[in-house]
C-alpha positions as CSV (number, residue, x, y, z in Angstrom):
1,X,15.8,-13.7,28.7
2,X,16.7,-13.5,24.9
3,X,13.0,-13.6,23.9
4,X,12.1,-10.9,26.4
5,X,14.8,-8.6,25.3
6,X,13.9,-9.2,21.7
7,X,10.2,-8.4,22.4
8,X,11.3,-5.3,24.3
9,X,13.5,-4.2,21.5
10,X,10.6,-4.6,19.0
11,X,8.3,-2.6,21.2
12,X,10.9,0.1,21.6
13,X,11.4,0.3,17.9
14,X,7.7,0.4,17.1
15,X,7.3,3.2,19.6
16,X,10.1,5.2,18.0
17,X,8.6,4.6,14.5
18,X,5.1,5.6,15.6
19,X,6.5,8.8,17.3
20,X,8.4,9.7,14.1
21,X,5.3,9.2,12.0
22,X,3.1,10.9,14.5
23,X,0.7,7.9,14.6
24,X,-0.4,5.7,17.5
25,X,1.6,2.5,18.1
26,X,-1.7,0.7,18.0
27,X,-1.8,1.4,14.2
28,X,0.9,-1.3,13.8
29,X,-1.0,-3.8,15.8
30,X,-4.3,-3.3,14.1
31,X,-5.7,-6.2,12.0
32,X,-7.6,-5.6,8.8
33,X,-7.9,-2.3,7.0
34,X,-5.8,0.6,8.3
35,X,-6.5,4.0,6.8
36,X,-3.9,6.7,6.8
37,X,-4.6,9.7,9.0
38,X,-4.7,13.0,7.0
39,X,-3.3,11.4,3.9
40,X,-0.2,10.1,5.7
41,X,1.4,6.7,5.2
42,X,-0.5,3.6,6.2
43,X,1.0,1.0,8.5
44,X,1.4,-1.5,5.6
45,X,3.3,1.1,3.6
46,X,5.6,1.8,6.5
47,X,6.1,-1.9,7.1
48,X,7.0,-2.4,3.4
49,X,9.4,0.5,3.4
50,X,11.1,-0.8,6.6
51,X,11.3,-4.4,5.3
52,X,12.8,-3.2,2.0
53,X,15.3,-1.0,3.9
54,X,16.3,-3.9,6.2
55,X,17.2,-6.0,3.1
56,X,19.9,-3.6,2.0
57,X,23.2,-5.1,3.0
58,X,25.5,-2.3,1.9
59,X,25.8,0.5,4.5
60,X,26.5,3.1,1.8
61,X,23.4,2.1,-0.1
62,X,21.3,2.3,3.1
63,X,22.6,5.9,3.6
64,X,21.7,6.7,-0.1
65,X,18.3,5.2,0.4
66,X,17.7,7.2,3.6
67,X,18.9,10.4,2.0
68,X,16.5,9.8,-1.0
69,X,13.5,9.2,1.3
70,X,14.4,12.2,3.4
71,X,14.5,14.4,0.2
72,X,11.1,13.1,-0.9
73,X,9.8,14.0,2.6
74,X,10.9,17.7,2.4
75,X,8.2,20.2,2.0
């Protein structure tokens, strides 16, 4: 049961990330070269950002990081 719920959680998170980035979920499952649509982020860039964010232990630093990324994303 633990493995199933873990897999379901990963699938749910990937779906949420894909929706936020306005890219298909399949982008994350693709092997080989993945090009960004319309100059947007690539799946490897997104994965690297998420992995780096996940390594931040301090909740305040995570908030600061998120605020910085959101500011960079403003038009």
